[in-house]
N, C-alpha and C positions, 0 to 999 in steps of 0.2 A: 331910764329909771334906776336909781341907785338906792342902796340901803340907807343913805342919809337924806333922801328926798322926803320932805315932810308928808307928802301924800302917801307914799309907800309906808312910812312909819305908822300913820294913822290907820291905814287898811290892815297892816300886820297886827297892830294892837287890837283892832276889832276882831280879827280872827282868833287871836289868843284869848280874848275875853269870852268869846262864844265857845271855844274849844276847851278852855281851862278856866271856868268861871270862879273857882275858889281862890283866885290870886288877885293881888293888886299889882299893877304894872307901872313902872316909872323909870325915867332916864336920870342918870347922874353924870355930870361932866367934870368930875374931879380927876386930876392926873393920877395915873397908876391904878385906878379902879375900873371894873367893868362899866360900860355905859348903861346897859339895861338890866333892870332888877325886877324880880317877881317875889312878892312876899305873901305867904299864905294868910288868909283871913282868920283861920282857926289853927291852933297849935296841934302838932302831931302827938300821937301817943308814944310812949317809950319804945314799944316794940317796932313801931314804924321807923323811928330814928335808928334803932339798932340795925334795921334792914337796909339803911342807907338813905332814907327819905330826909328831906331838909325843909325847914320853914322859910328859908330865903335862898333864892338862886340868882346869881349874877353872871352875865355873859357880855362879850364885847359887841355882839350884834343881836338883833331880834331873831334872825334865823337860827343862830346858835342857842338863844334862849328857848325858842320853840322846840328844838331838839332836846334840850335838857329837861323841859317840862314833859315831853313824851317819854323819856327814860324814867322820869320820876313817876309818871302814871304806871309804868310797867312794874316798878317796885311795889307800889301800893296794890296793884292788881294781883300780884303774886301773894300778897297777904290777905286777899279778898276784902279789901277796904271798901 
């Protein structure tokens, strides 16, 4: 099972949706861009952006995207979001 296996990708997306429900997930196959993207459903407040939170995250793999989302949650948790 590899990260480009469609079954793996669907299971990983299901985990992301259940763990980080405030995001929309999609793949993009354009050269030079990350393959996987997460976009927040609702915009962040200015103080959250100043702390390093983002409305859109892009990574080359779903595993890396999951890590970025976890770090993002830590930023918001420190702000008591």
